[in-house]
C-alpha positions as CSV (number, residue, x, y, z in Angstrom):
1,M,0.0,0.0,0.0
2,K,3.0,2.3,0.1
3,D,2.5,3.4,-3.5
4,F,-1.1,4.4,-2.8
5,K,-2.1,8.0,-2.4
6,V,-5.2,9.1,-0.5
7,F,-7.7,11.7,-1.9
8,Y,-10.9,13.0,-0.4
9,D,-13.6,14.9,-2.1
10,E,-15.4,16.6,0.7
11,Q,-18.2,18.0,-1.5
12,E,-19.0,14.5,-2.9
13,D,-17.9,12.7,0.3
14,I,-15.8,10.2,-1.6
15,L,-12.5,8.7,-0.2
16,Y,-10.2,7.4,-2.9
17,L,-7.1,5.4,-2.5
18,A,-5.1,5.1,-5.8
19,K,-1.8,4.4,-7.4
20,E,-0.5,4.7,-10.9
21,G,-2.2,2.5,-13.5
22,E,-4.9,2.3,-16.1
23,E,-8.2,0.9,-14.9
24,G,-9.2,-2.3,-16.6
25,E,-12.1,-3.2,-14.4
26,C,-14.2,-1.8,-11.6
27,I,-15.9,-4.1,-9.1
28,E,-18.5,-3.1,-6.4
29,V,-17.4,-5.2,-3.4
30,S,-20.0,-3.7,-1.1
31,P,-22.6,-1.0,-1.4
32,G,-20.7,2.2,-1.8
33,V,-17.3,0.5,-2.0
34,N,-15.6,-0.1,-5.4
35,I,-12.2,-1.6,-6.2
36,E,-10.4,-0.8,-9.5
37,L,-8.1,-3.3,-11.1
38,D,-5.7,-2.9,-13.9
39,S,-5.7,-5.1,-17.0
40,S,-3.6,-7.8,-15.2
41,G,-6.0,-7.9,-12.2
42,K,-3.8,-5.9,-9.8
43,L,-5.4,-3.5,-7.4
44,I,-4.9,0.2,-8.4
45,G,-7.8,1.9,-6.6
46,V,-10.5,1.9,-3.9
47,E,-13.4,4.2,-3.9
48,I,-15.5,4.7,-0.8
49,F,-18.7,6.7,-1.4
50,N,-20.5,8.4,1.5
51,A,-17.2,8.0,3.3
52,S,-17.9,10.1,6.4
53,N,-21.0,8.0,7.2
54,L,-19.5,4.6,6.2
55,L,-16.3,5.3,8.2
56,K,-17.8,7.3,11.1
57,D,-17.0,4.7,13.8
58,A,-13.3,4.5,12.6
59,I,-13.1,8.3,12.5
60,Q,-14.5,8.6,16.0
61,L,-12.0,6.1,17.4
62,M,-9.1,7.9,15.7
63,Q,-10.2,11.2,17.2
64,K,-10.4,9.7,20.7
65,R,-6.9,8.2,20.3
66,L,-5.5,11.5,19.0
67,Q,-7.1,13.4,21.9
68,A,-5.8,10.9,24.4
69,N,-2.2,11.2,22.9
70,S,-2.3,15.0,22.9
71,Q,-3.2,15.4,26.6
72,V,-0.3,16.5,28.7
73,I,0.5,14.2,31.6
74,P,1.7,16.2,34.7
């Protein structure tokens, strides 16, 4: 996953993870989640529609961890 870049379209609420490559096939793996494969079947992208709602539990958990790590311990 080191070659993947993360893009977020706030207006459309789409999270997109992608790397270089030309899309050969797009597969819906779950409602609102698509994967993109190149012509040899290698993963080149993941689209998550309605991302803020779909990932809200993960986002809340990350926010709690960030807040806990940022508190100063006397």
